[in-house]
N, C-alpha and C positions, 0 to 999 in steps of 0.2 A: 143324352148324359143325365137330364132330370130324373130319372128313374133309377141311379144306381142308388143301392140300398146305402151307402155311407153319406150321400147328401142329405138324405131323409133324418139318418141318425145325426151327423151334424147339426140340422137345424134343430132337432130336438134338444140337443147339447146344449144349444144357445138359449134355448127355451128356459130348459132348467136350471140353467146357471146364471139366468136374468132373475128366474124367481127365487133362488134360494137368496142373493145378495141383498146388502140392506141398503133401504132406500133407493135403491133403481142402480145403484151406482157403484155398488162394491166389486161389479165384476167386471168393472171398468169396459172397454169397449166391447165385449162380448154381453157381459151381464147386462151393461145400462141399454142397450138395446132389447135385450130381450124382458127386461120386467119393468116394474111401473104402474099395473094396474091389468083389470081384465084378466082373461082366462090365459094362465101363463102355457096351458098348452096349444093354445088356437095361433096359428100362425097371423091371422088376420088381426088380434091383437099383438102381437110382438112387433107385426110390420107398421100399426098406424100408432105405437106407443110414443107418447111426447113429454117424457120425463126428461128432465134437464140435467147432465151431466155436470157436475162442476170442472171437467178438466178441458176446459176448451173446447178442442177441435172435435170431441165427441159429442157435443153437445145435443145436437140432432141428429145424430148418425143412429139408424136401424140397421143392425149387421143382415137380420133375417132378410128385412125387405132389399136391401143390396145386393145379399147374396144373392135371392131368387131373379131380381131384376136383371142384373148385370152379368154375373158369372154363370149360372146357370143357362144363361141364354146365349151365351157368347165364349168363355174362357175356358180352354182346355184344363180338366181338373187332375190331370194324370199325375203330375208332380204333386200338388197338395192332397192326394191319395194319402201319400206315404206318411204325411204330416200326420193327418187323420188317422191313422194307424197308431202311432204316438200319444195322440191326444187320448183315444179311448181307452188305450192301456195306462194311462195313468190315474194311480188311486189317489194320491193328493189332491183334496178339492179345490185347494187355492192356487198348486200347481198347473192344475188342469184349468181352472178357469182361465191362469194367465196364457196358458198357450191357446186356448180357444180364442183369446184376444189378438195374441200376434197374428194368429192365422186371420183372422177376421181383418186386421190391416193389411196382410198380405194379399189378399182378395180385393179389398177396395185400391190399392195401387196397382194390381193387374187390372183392374176394370177401368181405373182412370187413364193408365199409360193405353190401353186397348182403344178407348174414347179419342186419346190424342191422338193415337195413329191412325184413327178413321178418319179423323179432320184433316189430316196433313196429306192422306191419300186422295181425301175429296178436293182439297185445292190443289194437288197434282193434278188432278183430274182435269180440273176447271181451267188451268192454266194450258193445259196440253190440248183442250177442248178450242181456247181461244187462240192458239198458236195453229192449227188444224184449219180453223176458220179463213184466218188471216191467208195460209198458204192456199187454200182453193179459191180463196178471192184474187190472189195475185196468177195462181195458172190458169183462171178464167181470163185474164188480161191478156197474159203471155201466149197463150195458147191458141187464144181466139183470132190473131193479128193476119195468118195467112189461110183463113176458112172462107168459105162462103156462108150467107147468113144462115139457111140451115144448118149448117154443121155446127155455127156458133150455138146456136140454140140448143143443140144436141151438147156440146160441151158445158154450157150453163148448168142444164138438167142435168148432167151427171155428177156435177160437184156442189150441186144444191143441197142444203141439209137434209135430213132423212124424211124432213113433214112435208116438201113440198113433191108434188110428182115430177118423175123423171124418167126420162127415155132409158130403157133397158138395153143394153147392147145383147143381141144374142150372141151365145159361144159358135163361133164358127170353125169347124174342124175339118172342112172340106179340103183344105190344102195338104193336111196329115193324111200319109197313106201308112195303113196299119201294118207292121212288121210280120214277113214272111218269108218262107222258103226261099222267094226269090231276092232275097240279099244274102242268100249263101255264099256267094262269089266276093263279097265283101272282106278284109280279116282285118276285122276292128282290134283295136288296144285298148281297154278300160281299166281305168283306176280307181279302186276306193279304198278311201282312209278311214280306220277307226284307231285312235291313239291309242287310249285309255283302256286299262283292263288287260286281262289274260285271255288271249286269242288263239287258239289251235284249233284244227278239225275234226280232232276224234278226241272222244271223253272230256267234254268243254266243263270246266268246273264252275257251273252256274251257280249264282249266289255262294260262291266263295267269298265275296268282299261286295260293297254297293256298286263296285267298278264292274263286275264283270256278271251282267246279267242279262235279259232279253235281246239288249243289242247286239253282244256278242253273237248271240245265236243267229240272230236276223243278218248280220252281213257277211257271216261265213256262207250261211243258206243262199244268199243273194249272190256271192261270188261263185258259188256252184252253178248254181241255175242260170246265170248270165254267159257263162263259158259252154252252157249248150245250146245255146241259142243260135241259130243261122246267121252267117256273118260275123259273129264274133270269134275272134283268133286267140286272144288271151284276155285274163282279168288278173291283174296284181290287186292285192289287199295288204294295204299298208298299215302296219302297227307298230309299236315299241317293242325294240330288243331288250328282254330282260335276262341278265345273268347273275343271277343273284341266289344263295342259298336256301333263302325265303319259299323259293318258289321251284315247281320243275322243270328239269333241265331243258327239255322241250320248248322251251319259251326264252331261251337264248340261241336257238337256231335260227339261222341268216334266213332261212326259204322253206317252205312247207309246203308240196304239194298236194290241191285238195281234188285236183281231178284233170284227165289227161286229155281235155278237149270234147269237142264236140262230135255228134253221132257220126260227121261225113270224114268217111277214113282219109278221102283224096286231102281233105284241107289239114288234116293234123300236122304237125311238124314237132320239134324237140321242144318246141319253147310253148308249145300250145297248151291250151287249158286254164285252170286257176290256181294261185299260188297265193301264200301268206308271206310276206317279206316282211320281214323286222328289220326295221331301221333303229341304231343307237343314237339315243339323245338323252343327256343328262347324265348322273353317275352311271357307269355303268353295271354295278352292282348292288342296286336298289333299286327294289319293287317301290315305286312313288303312285300313289293316288293322284286322281285325275287335277286337284285343287292345286298339285302341288308340280305340275307339267308347266304350267303357263310359261315360264322363263325360258324353257329349252325348246320350245315349238320351232324358233328361229334354226335351231341345227337338225332338228328333225326334215324342216324344208328343204335344207341343203343336202341332207343326205338322200332324200327321197327323188330330190331333182338329179343325183348322180346315178341313181339308180335307172331313173326313168329315161336320161340320156343314153345309158349305156344300152338298155333295152330297146330303145329304139333304134340302134345302130344294129343290133343284132335282129330284130324284126324285119328291117330293112333289106339285109342280106338273103333272110329266109321267104318274106311274102312283099315286099315293098321297092322288088328290082333295082335294089343299090341304094333308095332314096331313105332317109329316116321314116320310121312310122312314130308317129305322135300321139300319145293318147286321146281317142275320140272324145273322152270325156274325164274330167277328173269329178270326183262324187263325194264329200266330205260328209262324214256322220258325226253330229252331234255338236258342239261349239268349237271345241280346242281342232276337230278335225275342218271344220268350215274354214276357223281361220288359217291353217296350214292350205288347205285347198285354194281358198283364195290368194294366196302369194303362190304357189304354184302356177295357178291358170294364168296370172298376172306373167311370170317368167316364162312360160311356154308360148302364151296366146292363144290358149284353146278353152273351150267352154267348161263353165262349171256347175255343178248341179247341188244341191243342200237337202239334207235330212237333218230336222234339229234333235227328234227324238222325245226330250224334253227341253223346257226353254226356261231361262234364268230370269225374264222379267215375270212369268207365271209364277215360278218358285219363289220369287221375292215376296211378292203379294202375299201369297199363300202363308209364309212364315210371317211375316210381318202383321197378317191379319189375327195371328193367335197372339199376339202383343207380350211373348215371351223376350224377345231379343231387337236388340235396337238395330236400325239399318248396319251401323258400325260393326256389331257383332256377328251379325249374317255374313259381312262381307269378309270378315277377318277368319271367320269360319268356312265357309264356302267359297271363297274368291270370285263374288256372285258379280260384282262391277265387271271385272275383267272377263266373266263369263258373258256378259250380256255385251259389253264392247266386240267380242269376239264373233257373236251372231249379228250385230250389225255390220262386220264388219264381211263375213259372210254375204249378208244381203247386197251389199255393195256390190260383190263381185260375181252374184249368180246369176246366171241365165233363167235357173228353173230351180223351184222349192217345190219337194214332194211332201205331200204330209198324209197321215193315215185315212182323217176324216175332214170334213167341211167345218165343225165345231174348231179345230186348231187355228184353220183358218182366220177366223170371224173372230173368235174369245182371245188367243194365242198370238198369232204373228200380229195383230192387230195392235199389240200393246208396243211393238218396235217404231222407233222412227223410220227406220227405212221401208215401211210398207205402208200402204194406203190403198184400200180396195177401190174406192172411188176414184181415186187419180191413176190407179194401175190399169182400170177397165179404160181410162179415157185415153191415154197413152197405148194401149193396146189397138185401140180404134183408130187412131190417127198412124198407126206404124203399117196397119192393114190399107187404111187410105193413101200411104205412101206420101202423108202428110209430116214435116220437122217435127221433132219433141224438144228442139233447142236443148238437147243435152238431157233432157230428163228420163229417167228410168225407175223402171221399179219391176221386180223380177217377177217372173210367172209362177203364178202358185196351184200345184194340181193335186189333186185327191187321187193315189195310188195305194190301196190298202197293202198291207203286209202279205207278202206268199206264206203258203204254207206245205212242208213235205207231207202227203197223203199217201205216198209209196209204202208205207206201213201200217196205214188205218182199213181195218176191216169192220165195215161196219155189219152188225148181226142181223141176219136176216130174220125179222120176228113178225109174226102171223099177228095180225091185230085184234083177233080173236082168241089167242090162244091163251096157254095159262102159265103164270110165272113159274109154276111148280115143277115146269120142264127143265129147269136149273137142276132138280136134283140135287138138293144141298143136303136133304138128311141123308140120303143114300151114298152121297160122295165120301170117297176117302179125303182127308184133309192135305194129303201130299197131293191129290190130282187138280186142287184149286191153287188159282194164284196167291201167293203168300200175302199180299194187299187185302186179299177178299177174306182171307180167315181172320185178318186182323180186324176187319171191318165188321165181320158176324160176331167177334166176340162181344161187341157193345150192345148187339138186337136183341129183342126178345122175340119177334118174329121176322128174321130179314125176309120174309116174301113179298111182305110190302112194297109197295114202290117207293123209290130214294130221290129224296131231293138232295141235291150234291151242290155244294158252294165249295168253291178251292180259290186259295188266295193267300197271304200271309197275314198273320194277326195285327194288321195297321186297323187305328180307328178311321182311316178315311175309307175303306172297306166295307165297312159298316154291318159287320158281321151282328152284333149285338141286337139290334132292329129283327134281324132275320130271326134269332133266336126267339125273341118277343111276339112277333109275327107267328110262328111256329108253337109257341107254347100256349099263346092267348086264343089260338083257332081248333075249338075241339075236334071238329072234323075234319080237318087237317091232320091233327095227333093221330086220329082213329085210323085214317086210310094211307099215311106214308110214315116214312123213318126219314131221319134228316142226316145225313153226313156231311163233318166240317173237317176238310184238311186245310188244315193252318200252318205251312211250312212242319219243321221239325225241331223237338226240344227236349232235353233231359231233364231241365230243372228251370221252375218258371221263376223264380228267385234271381235266377243267373240271366234272364233274357233282357232287353231292352225296356226302360220303366213302360213306354207307351204299348210295345207288343204283351207285355207281362199282365198291364193293367186289363187289355181285351179279354185275355186268356180267363183273366181271375171272374171278371164279369160274366162269362158265358158259363163258366162253372157253376156259378151263384144262381144264374138264370136257369140251368139245369135243373139246380135243387128247388128254387124257388116254385119252379111249374112242374116239378117230379117227374122229368123227360127220362127217367133212367129206364134203359132198355128201349128209349124212341131216339136217340140222339148218338152217333158215333163220333167219335174225335180221336182218331190215331195219332199217337205221339210223333212216329219216324215214317218216312216213305222216301224213296228215291225216284230219279227221274224215268226210269223205266217203268216205275209203278202207273204212272199218269194214265197212258193210254188202258191198262187194266181197270182204273178205278173208271172210268169214262165207261168201257165196255161194260162192266158189272151194274151201273146205273140205267145204262141202254136194256140191258137183259131183264131188270126188275122193272122195266115200263116206267124210268123214273123222268126228273127234269133236272134240268142245269140252270143256277141262280148266280147272277153277279149282281148284287144290290148295294154297289159302291157307292158313293156320294158323289163323284165323279168321276168316268172311266176315261181316259183317253182314247182309247182305241178299245180294247178287251179279245186280246187273241184267244182266251179261254173258250170266248163263246163260237169261234170258229173251230176250235178243236173239240168242241162239243157237239158243236152240229156235224161235223166230219164222222162222226161215231154216234150220229143217229137220234141227238137228244134234244128234244124242244129246250126253249131256253125263257127264262124270265130274266130280265136284264133292266138297269137303272136307265131313264130316259135322259140322263146330263151326260152329253158326251159320244163319242165314236158307235155304242149301241143303236145307236137311231140309226144310223148308215147300214150297220151289218142286217138289223132287222127288217129294214126295208130290202134288201138285197136278197136275201135269203128267205124271207117272208115263214120262218119258222118259230113264233114264238110273241111275247108279250113285253111290253114297256111299262115300267111301274112307277110310281114316285118313292125315291127310296127314303124319304121321312114320312111317309104314310106305311105302318106296319099293317093296317086291313088292308089295303090293295095289295102289297105285297101275298097277304097271304089268303086273298080272293084268286090272285093270277096263278096262285101256285095250284090251288084245291079245283080251280077251272081244267086246267091243263091235266092234272091226275086224275080228275074223276070222269073227264068226257073222253073217251077212249077213241072217240073218231076224230074229234081236235087233236089229239095227241098224234096219232098216224097219219093226218095231214100236216101236221108239222114237221114231223122226223122226215118225209117222203120232199116238203119243200127244201128244207134243208141238207137234203143228201143228194135232190137235183141242182141246186144253186152253189152246192159248196165250191164245185171248179173256178167259179168267181175270185175263190182265193186262193188259187192252185199260183206255183211257184212261175210255170209256162206262161201264164195269165198275166202275172204281175209284169214278167221281164216284157212279154209283147207289147204290153202298153209303155213300161217304161222305156223300152228303145223307140217307141213311134214316139214318145213325146220328146227324145233326146234329139232323134233324128230332126226334129222341128225346132229345133234350135239353130241362131245364128253361127254355122259350126267356120270356125277358123284356125289359121295355122300362120305361122312367122310367114311372112313373104320371101326372105332370103333364100328359102327352102328350094325354092323352084330354080335359080340360078346358081347358087353357093353352098358352100365351100368347094365341095368335089366339082372343080371347073378347070379351065384352063389356068396353070401355072399353079394349080395345087401339086402336081408331080414333082417338078423342079424343086418345090418347098419341101417337099418329103423327103427328097434327097439330101438337102442342104440338112434337114433335120438330123437327119441319119448321122452324117460326118459331126454335125454339132454334139450329138449322144455320144461318139466316139472319143471326141476330144473331153466332153464334160466325165465322162466314166475314167481316161487315162489320168485327168487331176484327182477324181476321187481316189483311185488306187493308190495314188502317190502320197496322201497326206496319211499321219498318224490316227490314233484315236479317237480327236477328235474331228475327224473330217466332217461327220454326216450333222453339224450343228445346224445348218439350213440347207442341207440336200436329201435325198431321197432316204428314206429308211436305209439302215445299216443290214436289215433282215435280208435283202435282195441279195443272189447269189451271182459274184460278178462273172463268173464263166458264162451264165447263162444269157446275159445280158449282151457280153462281148458277141456271143454267137447270133444275137438277135439281130444285134446293130450291123454285123456282118452280111448275115443273110440279108437284110433289109438291102446294103451296098449292093449286093450282087447282082438283087433283082431291079436294080435301077436301072435306066437307060444309060447308054454310054457320054451322052449329051448334059442329061441330068446328072452323073457325076463328075464331069468338067465342070459343070454349074456349081456343083457342091462344095470344090475345092478352093472357094474364094475363101478368103480370111474372113472370118466372121465380123472382124472389127470394121470389114470395110462396107459389110451390110448394114450394119447400124450407123454408120458414119453420118453426121446431120448433113441434109441439105441433099441427101438421096431422095426418090421418090420409089414407094415400093405399091404393087395394087394393091395388098390387103396388109392389114397390120401387123406391126412385128408381135403383138398378142399371140399370134397362133403359135409361134415357135418357144413362146417364154414357160420357164416353167415354175417362176415367182415371178408373182406382182404386188410392189409396194403403193398403197394408195396413201394420199396425206391428205386429210380431210378434219386439221384442224379449221378451227372457227375462229380465228384473232382478228376481230373488229373493233375500232373505237367508237366513241361515243355518236359519231358521226355514220355509223356504218361503213367505212374505209377500213379496207386490209391494212394491218398494221404491220410493220416491219417481223416482228415476231412471225408471222407465217412465213416468211421469204428466210427467217432463222432456221424453220423447224424443215423447210424445204432442204435447204443446203445441207443443214449436218444429216440427214436421210441420205444425201446421195453421198456424201462421204462418208458414211458407215458401211452403206451397202458397198461402196466402190472400193473400199479398204480392203476387201475379199477379192481377190480377183477371181476364184473361182465361182463367187457366189455372182458378182455381176455378169458373168458370160452368160448365166440362165434366167437373170431379172431385167424387170422392168418397173415402170413406174406411170405412176395415174395422180391425178390432181381432183379431187372432188369438192366440190365448194358451190356456195349458194350463187356466187355473183356470174354476171352473163359472162361471156367470151370476151367483148372488149374490154371491161375491167380485169378479168384474168389475165389477158394479154399483157394489160397496162404493167400490171404487178410484177410479172414475169422480167419485163424489161427492164423494169426500175433494178430488180436484183441481178441483173444479167444473166439471167436464166435462157435459153434457147427453147422454145416450146418443144421442139422434137425430141429435147430430152426426154418426153412424157410419150408412151405409148397410148396414153387417152387423158383426155381431158374432160370431168363431167361436170357440167358446167347449170345455171339455174336449177339447182335442187334436184338434179336428175333428169330436168326436162330435154336436155342435150346432149350428146356424146360426142366429141371429136378426136379425131386419130392423126396427129398433126404428122406431117410427112408421109403421109397415105394418098394415091393420086382420086381414090374414089370420095373424098373429103376437102377437094379442091375444085374448087367453082374456074368456070374461064375464065375468069380476071383474076386467079392466082390465090383468092380470098378461102380461109377455112370455112368450111361447109360441114352441119351434123351430118350425124350418121342416118341416111335417110329410111333406111331398114327399122332404127330404132324410132324414128317418129311414126313411122305407119304401124310399130309395135305400140306403142303407147296411146295412139290416138282413139282406143276404143272408147266409145261413150263420154267423149270430150267435147265440150261446147265451150269455147275462148268466151265467146259473147254473153254466153249466159254466165259463166262464173263469176266475168267482171261486174254484170249488171246485179246478178242478185248481192254478191258482196258487199256492193256499193249502199245496198238499201240495208243489208242487215248490220253495218259496221256504223249507221248513224248514231251518234252521240244521244244518249236521253235527257241530256240536261238543256238540247234545245240547240247547243253551240255547234250543231253542225255534225260534218261526217268525221269520225278519227281516223280517217285514212283519206288519201289523196292516190292517184295514179302515179309508178314509178314507171314513164313509158320508156326510158333508157334501160331498163332491167326485164322489160317484157318481151318476152317471143309468142309464137306460135302456139306455143304448148304451155307459155308460162304467164299467170296474171300476177304482177307485182305491185304493190303499194306501199308508199311510207306510210310509217306508224307514227302519228304524231304525238300523242301521250300511252305509254304503253300501260297506265294505271286505269285509262277509260276503256282499253280494249276486253271485247269478249277472249275465253281462255278458247284453245283449239278445240275442247271437246264441246263446249257451248256451241262454236261455230260450227263442228263437223255434225250435231244434232240436228240444227234447224236447216242445213243442207239437204239434209237426207230426207227430212220431211218433205222438202220441195222436190225431189227426186234428183238432185244433182250429186254425183259420184265423184269425187275428188281428193285431190290428196293436200292438206293445208301445213304449212309450218310457219312460225315468226323465226327469222335469222337475222342475221348482223346484228347481233345485238340489240335486238329486239326494236331496228330501226325497218325492218321489212315486214309484211305479210306476202308471203307467195302463194301460189293457188297452183298446182300442177294435175296432169290427168290422173286418175286412180291408179293405172298401170306401172307410174312413175313415181322415182324416187330415187335418193343416193344408194339405198341397201339394194333396190331390186335392180338398179343399173350395174350393179356387182355381178348379181345373176344373170343379167342379159349378158354381160362378156364371158361367162363361163357358157352360158347355151350357143353363143355367137360364134366364139374363137377356141372354145374348147378348153378354158384354162381355168381348173376347179377351183371352186369357192375355198377349199381348204387349204390352197397353195396362196392364198392371198393375206398380204400382212396390212394391215390398217392403223394409219398413226392417227392419233385424234388427242383433244385436247381434255382437260378435267372439266370444263363444260364447253356448250356449245348451242347450236340451233337445236328448235323442239324436235327435229327428227332425228338428233343424236343418239336417241336412244335406239333406233331401232339399227343402227350401226353396229351398237354394242353387242350384239347376241348374235349367234351364227354360229359357223364352223371355221370361219375365217379367223386369223389370229389378230390379235388387237393388242397395241401398246398406246397406252394413255402418258401422253407425257406432261409433266406436273409444271405448273407454273407460268402456261405461255398463254392462259385465257383466265382472266380475271373474274370473269360474268359471261355469261351466255343467255340464252332467251327460254330458261326450261321453266321458269316460273309462272311463263305464258301458256302451259301445255294443258295442263288439268285444274279443275274448281276441285274446291271440296266435294267429298261425296264420291268421288270418281276413284278409278283402279289405281295401284300405286306402284313406283318405279321398281320393286322388288317382285312384282307380278311380269314384267315385262323382260329385266334384263336379271341375270344371276347373279345372286350376291358373292359369290365364289365360284371361279372356272378355270381349270386350266390352260383356257383359250385368251387369257388377258394377261398381262403384266404391265407395272408401273413404272416409270424413272424415279431415281431416287434423289438427283439433283438438277441442276441447269441441264437443257435439253443440247448437250454435245453430243458430238458423233459416236465416242466410245461408250457412253450410257445407254444411247440408244442401242448399239450393238448389244451392248448386254442384256438389256431389256429383249429384245428379239433371241438371244440365243437361251433366255431364260424360257420365255413361251412356246420354243420351240421343244424345248427339250421336256417341259411340262405335258405339252399336249401330244408328244411321243407315245404315250402310255395309253391313250385313250383309245 
């Protein structure tokens, strides 16, 4: 940056302005700093001037000194450059001086702001290091309790500071069997998720916007490659469906086949292969940038869950011997898909894998270092805090995190609360020894470089002693050469010289200007080689983004400065198909590929170049270190050292033997970056995860009694249909969509009845009212036969945390509203969702003279328990209600009751020495819920602060303040009131889109999670005066609008008192509004 001509001119202008100012102060800040004695042309004289300005704050300010010491060394000048252009064009001396002064103070403010941000960053890092030391101290105490004396030493050593000697745990892969053809008998179903951008299999519009780039290409190729692996039956790549006039119609297609399946013809089936599955979420007629998608991710989760369950049944019929085939793994790509994958993994109880691609914390640090935007401005633009929270949530749920390089683990994931390298090693070692980790968990990080499709790559057979003239450029017809070759040659005086190729967008971080300087200032290199810069596509530099335009302008000036005309090619346009031809041309010319980026997270272009037989020169910062170590085909350089860059290029170009050796090494080792190699390592690592599935798959629901209930359902369908056919135009207000053909439905139901056994048909002739009569005990919940479920989740509590009568009033009014429509009541059920334990819930219902059997489900303890009143499986030997045991097994993953209780107690100690701010609430606790009384809500930490500190300790929990801020409850990561609804869908087949949630206008801190998704929501106004939401987030965190859509057709609000008719009106309103989705 210091070499830019405009900076030198700016310094001279400051000095000139100061020299002509009378008394050293006439020029204001700009002139006063430059004048006052000494040689006005000397920067030293200007910088050391001690003249005093009468204008107070300017008295000791030297703009030249400040500019050189602060701005040139750290502030990006791209926006200042535009101001400078205006300054030099100003003819009036006084106006020019004023502009210089203003610009000078602008620089001063930028530098001061940068200093302030650096100080804040140091303070944050200091606080984080202090917290990590405390975490490691606690971990040493907690984890050493049940170890032998020698093992205790190992734990202390692993968690000790970096300066102390420590025992290194050697990675043990002996228990991992490399994936091979022996697994071809397996029929695996794999789910990949990449939410944002425009995703399709052919003619990918890479670069059409910032969301459609390398990640899109990566996930599509990964899906194709996985589907071709032995043992993989089907791969689904989930992305957002976009039906907008602004994009191609293909992005609105629900499914798209990528490949038909593996090579094994016997294992292929009608559903085998790789597919893109597009899930609608948010406004269906708009293409949304990734920053705008966050409030709609819950809708994506519910839509994806419905598809997975349907596909699992289909695959079960094809290859699962009648049992559903759930995903082997769910793999989220980027923060938004990681958030989605975490919820799907929790709903289905299957393993999750995460690939971050680019990380929010790293981006936040980089932007803040520039000093241009405050943290609030960054968050407003990029929704960076919601992105970081999505990444933290994904870390909570992930079994495995796949990275491209080791640098990504150490320098990027190491910034997150949910990952600590040292603690992860200790926990992994304890797991290997079979020793308890007390509920602590850190995901496993593994490096698996991205694959590449080499099927279309043809490396030229070039003789090491041959002559480059064999390309016959002079005698060749222009039509016989690839168009991009001719485009490059028109810039070059002698195109036969070796070619140095750089291929990147014109971004300051790509460091192209340093490369041009290195080339321009090294005469031997200029005489021996040409330089080709492929810097994206451009029509008019003035229309490009400022940062890109500044890079291109600087490159053009450097070409002129060093007189590089005829030695540098800078084509304006190229397409994706031209890139292989560019590599091939460079290899024919015995050239070198260079990536001089300041930091390169991975470096896919280095692999592409190596596949075409090109030696490489690359930055030593980031992924290229791993690539060059694996391929052994080039040299690493300091990107800031232009002499080192020139020397490395000259060495490879001039030494033919070294060039040939690097070329051969690259071609020999490039298979390490092929897709088959990537997928083999991928499946090996995934197979090493703890594979888990819902326990109930082994015995229900396709068990005894299911056939009887199926026949009963058939008759209920018939009766339900006859009711619908007899009602006028408003009959479909809350029922099945009117678009269904009644004749088809009648035929389907009659066929089902005919196929039923006589005994089942006789059983099915019972009156449905008798089946649902209170007091009867069924083997399975009535949820299996419900078409609608109305969930009451109003959080009405008094100051003491006890349920108020308003909660009873809402329950009774909801009953009246639904039962007022006989047609609706026949197909509908009810559930109650609350933070109270079962005992208090039953007392409340008894107070209102409501029978528990009026509810099909009771979700208690903030989603830690699910009960089915009137169901045999939820009644113990003494006749008391007991929770769904399958649900308890479902949410038990990574749960430690004692670990959560002890850690929360330590963390909630008051800072003023007055003791703990919470105390145990024994009555509200259960095996999967730790409850505390909150003594003073003003003294406790917010949920996001508590979550951060728990993550640092490796504890993965779900926290919420509830019951009017009088309780703090901790439940397992996979448990919550919203996830309990998805469990009902997965377990009993009642779709989430057929659920109606009734909530208040305030509530517990988990209320936000309940408000988004595909279920319909009715907000009852006036029943809750206040809730616990103030304790959800602290300042600087993400916002409510990043979680809940500001407007949604899936939500309606009552207008007056919560009476039955008003609730019914809101139910009809939300049903009608959502029918068009």
